[in-house]
C-alpha positions as CSV (number, residue, x, y, z in Angstrom):
1,M,-5.7,-13.5,23.5
2,A,-6.6,-9.9,24.3
3,N,-3.1,-8.7,23.3
4,K,-3.3,-10.5,20.0
5,F,-6.7,-9.0,19.2
6,S,-5.5,-5.5,20.2
7,S,-2.4,-5.8,18.0
8,W,-4.5,-6.9,15.0
9,F,-7.0,-4.1,15.4
10,E,-4.4,-1.4,15.9
11,G,-5.0,1.5,13.5
12,K,-8.5,0.1,12.5
13,K,-11.9,1.6,13.2
14,C,-13.0,-1.2,15.5
15,F,-11.1,-2.2,18.7
16,P,-11.3,-4.8,21.4
17,L,-12.1,-4.3,25.1
18,A,-11.1,-6.8,27.7
19,L,-12.2,-5.5,31.0
20,P,-15.3,-5.6,33.0
21,L,-17.8,-3.6,31.0
22,D,-21.6,-3.7,31.3
23,V,-23.0,-4.4,27.8
24,T,-26.8,-4.0,27.5
25,L,-28.2,-6.1,24.7
26,Y,-31.9,-6.5,23.8
27,K,-33.7,-9.7,23.2
28,E,-37.4,-9.5,22.3
29,G,-37.3,-5.9,23.4
30,K,-36.1,-6.8,26.9
31,P,-32.7,-5.5,28.2
32,N,-30.0,-8.0,29.2
33,V,-26.8,-6.9,30.8
34,V,-23.7,-9.1,30.3
35,Q,-20.0,-8.7,30.8
36,P,-18.2,-10.6,28.0
37,D,-14.6,-11.6,28.5
38,L,-13.6,-9.7,25.3
39,L,-15.6,-7.7,22.8
40,V,-14.8,-5.9,19.6
41,I,-16.8,-2.7,19.0
42,C,-17.0,-0.6,15.9
43,D,-19.3,2.1,17.5
44,Q,-17.2,3.5,20.3
45,E,-19.6,6.5,20.6
46,N,-21.9,4.1,22.4
47,I,-19.5,3.8,25.4
48,K,-20.9,6.1,28.1
49,E,-18.9,7.9,30.8
50,D,-20.4,5.7,33.5
51,D,-18.5,2.8,31.8
52,T,-21.5,1.2,30.2
53,Y,-21.8,0.3,26.6
54,M,-25.2,0.8,24.9
55,G,-24.4,-0.5,21.4
56,T,-24.1,-3.9,19.9
57,P,-20.6,-5.4,19.7
58,T,-19.5,-6.8,16.4
59,L,-17.6,-9.7,18.0
60,V,-17.9,-11.2,21.4
61,V,-15.5,-13.7,23.1
62,E,-16.4,-15.8,26.1
63,I,-13.9,-18.1,27.8
64,L,-15.6,-21.0,29.4
65,S,-15.2,-21.9,33.1
66,E,-16.9,-24.6,35.1
67,K,-19.3,-21.9,36.5
68,T,-20.2,-20.2,33.2
69,R,-20.1,-23.2,30.7
70,S,-23.9,-23.7,30.4
71,R,-24.7,-20.0,30.4
72,D,-22.1,-19.2,27.7
73,L,-23.0,-22.2,25.5
74,I,-26.7,-21.8,25.6
75,K,-28.1,-18.6,27.1
76,K,-25.5,-16.2,25.8
77,L,-25.4,-17.9,22.4
78,D,-29.1,-17.2,22.0
79,L,-28.8,-13.7,23.4
80,Y,-26.0,-12.8,21.0
81,I,-27.8,-14.2,18.0
82,Q,-31.1,-12.3,18.9
83,S,-29.4,-9.0,19.7
84,G,-27.5,-8.6,16.5
85,V,-23.9,-9.5,17.4
86,E,-22.2,-10.7,14.2
87,E,-19.7,-13.1,15.5
88,Y,-19.3,-15.1,18.8
89,W,-16.1,-17.0,19.8
90,I,-16.4,-19.6,22.6
91,V,-13.0,-20.5,24.0
92,N,-13.1,-23.9,25.7
93,P,-9.8,-24.5,27.5
94,F,-11.1,-27.8,28.8
95,A,-11.6,-29.3,25.3
96,E,-8.7,-27.2,23.9
97,E,-10.8,-25.6,21.2
98,I,-12.3,-22.4,20.0
99,T,-15.7,-22.4,18.3
100,V,-16.5,-19.4,16.0
101,Y,-20.1,-18.6,15.2
102,W,-21.0,-16.2,12.4
103,F,-24.6,-14.8,12.7
104,K,-26.5,-13.2,9.8
105,E,-30.0,-11.9,10.1
106,R,-30.3,-13.4,13.6
107,E,-29.5,-16.9,12.4
108,I,-26.3,-19.0,12.5
109,E,-24.8,-18.5,9.1
110,N,-21.8,-20.6,9.7
111,S,-19.7,-22.1,12.5
112,T,-16.3,-23.8,12.8
113,T,-14.6,-25.4,15.7
114,F,-10.8,-25.1,15.8
115,K,-8.8,-27.7,17.8
116,K,-5.4,-27.5,19.5
117,G,-2.7,-26.8,16.9
118,E,-5.1,-25.1,14.5
119,R,-5.6,-21.4,13.9
120,A,-9.0,-20.0,14.8
121,A,-10.1,-17.5,12.2
122,S,-12.8,-14.8,12.1
123,F,-15.6,-14.8,9.5
124,V,-16.3,-11.1,10.0
125,F,-12.7,-9.8,10.1
126,P,-10.6,-11.5,7.4
127,G,-7.1,-12.0,8.6
128,L,-7.9,-12.0,12.3
129,G,-6.9,-15.3,13.9
130,I,-5.4,-16.9,16.9
131,D,-3.5,-20.1,17.4
132,V,-5.4,-22.6,19.6
133,N,-3.0,-23.4,22.4
134,A,-4.4,-24.8,25.5
135,G,-1.8,-23.3,27.8
136,S,-2.4,-19.8,26.7
137,L,-6.2,-20.3,26.8
138,V,-6.1,-21.4,30.4
139,N,-3.7,-18.7,31.4
140,E,-5.8,-15.9,30.0
141,R,-8.8,-17.1,32.1
142,T,-6.9,-17.6,35.3
143,K,-4.9,-14.3,35.4
144,K,-5.7,-12.0,38.3
145,G,-5.9,-8.3,38.3
146,G,-7.7,-5.5,36.5
147,P,-7.1,-2.4,34.4
148,A,-4.2,-0.2,35.3
149,G,-5.1,2.6,37.6
150,K,-8.6,3.9,37.2
151,L,-8.9,3.5,33.4
152,T,-12.4,3.0,32.1
153,A,-13.7,1.8,28.8
154,F,-14.7,5.4,28.1
155,D,-11.1,6.5,28.6
156,M,-9.8,3.8,26.3
157,A,-12.4,4.6,23.6
158,R,-11.4,8.3,23.8
159,D,-7.7,7.5,23.5
160,W,-8.4,5.1,20.6
161,R,-10.4,7.7,18.7
162,L,-7.6,10.2,19.2
163,G,-5.2,7.8,17.6
164,A,-3.0,7.4,20.7
165,G,-2.3,3.8,19.8
166,V,-1.4,3.1,23.4
167,F,-4.5,0.9,23.9
168,A,-2.9,-2.1,22.4
169,K,0.4,-1.5,24.2
170,V,-0.7,-0.5,27.7
171,Y,-4.4,-0.9,28.4
172,V,-5.0,-4.4,27.2
173,G,-1.6,-5.5,28.3
174,S,-2.6,-4.5,31.9
175,V,-5.9,-6.2,31.9
176,G,-6.3,-9.7,33.5
């Protein structure tokens, strides 16, 4: 999934990150730190050198597991709505589906659930989509490993801004 997102965003202002990255979001004035499975940011200047992100991602993807299912479906949904995230994808490998939520003015504007064999599509980024295929959804969640070498989100954002284009080819491809 991360590779497909990075290919789609190549050459665009926004870009995806798919590695452990602390994201601080505010709900009712209180900070909440989360580590989404994948996020798309359009304000890379908010990635700090200590590998924290202090902005609001435009799109967040969470892949459900037995341990995170309730938190991702309830608590994080509410946090993402209240903190100003525009779109939230919940990838459910157990039900073989992806639910896409579009938030507007801190309310759910629209949502669609895409089943196996369908193509999940973004509300916010027209043309961005991914085929719902249970095998690839499970594989993405169960891969082991981390970023190549000592790359940080800050390094990736810097390279993306410089137009290196290697983010999509090397960085995301190396992330589990």
